[in-house]
Phi, psi and omega in degrees: 000123181257130178253115177249341186217137180231135172249124175258141186224136166222211184272292187270349184060034176235350184237278193285312181296321177295323176295316178297317176307306182297318181293320177293318177298325178290317183286330187230067191294340178277352183260159171277118179240131175225164179224155179203172179234151176289330176220059188299142171274073187312128181085347181290148174285169175297154180297138185304332177284325174296318180298315182298316181294324178289321179299325178290345176261008180074025181240143187252116180257001186302330180272356182297140170227134187292141181233145177276139179296148181220168178296318180301312179300319180292320181294325184285341183271139172276334180220134174239125181251119179248173185266339181207169179297327179299318181292324179296317181297315179305311185292317182291333173286322182279324186229076186309332184293349180275353180305135182094351178233009178251125179224158171289146176293333178264027183305316184283343178250006176059044184229140166276160175253108182290150182286122179269000187309134182054028178244166180294168181309320179307321179294319178292320181297318178298311183297321183291321175301317178290323177292316179299320177295319177297315178302313181300316183295313183292325179297318177299316181296317182292319180294333181287340184295000000 
């Protein structure tokens, strides 16, 4: 199985999936990485705390604009990484053809990534730590393919 394209998904596409998108793009620069939300705040920029945390890692989230997940985005992705089982179920129910390529970003550590939206910095840091671990685990797995 060859992975050329990854879609990261959360709810609003302004916190978790954009951070995962940037980290994956940095770790896997030869792949196409995109992000979207199941209930995206379409056109909105990334949450200021997400922008700040990414900036601290030398990554720029300033140009991000939220995008709604679609059948086309799902079809184009070889791997879809979600934050929790509910998002996986939502995608599989809405787009049955994605079954078998949707996984939690925290799959290898058996962890969901809680939504930090409208919560203090500590919640964003916790979510980001889980995303960073997931990106590291998936990057190793994808490179091994």
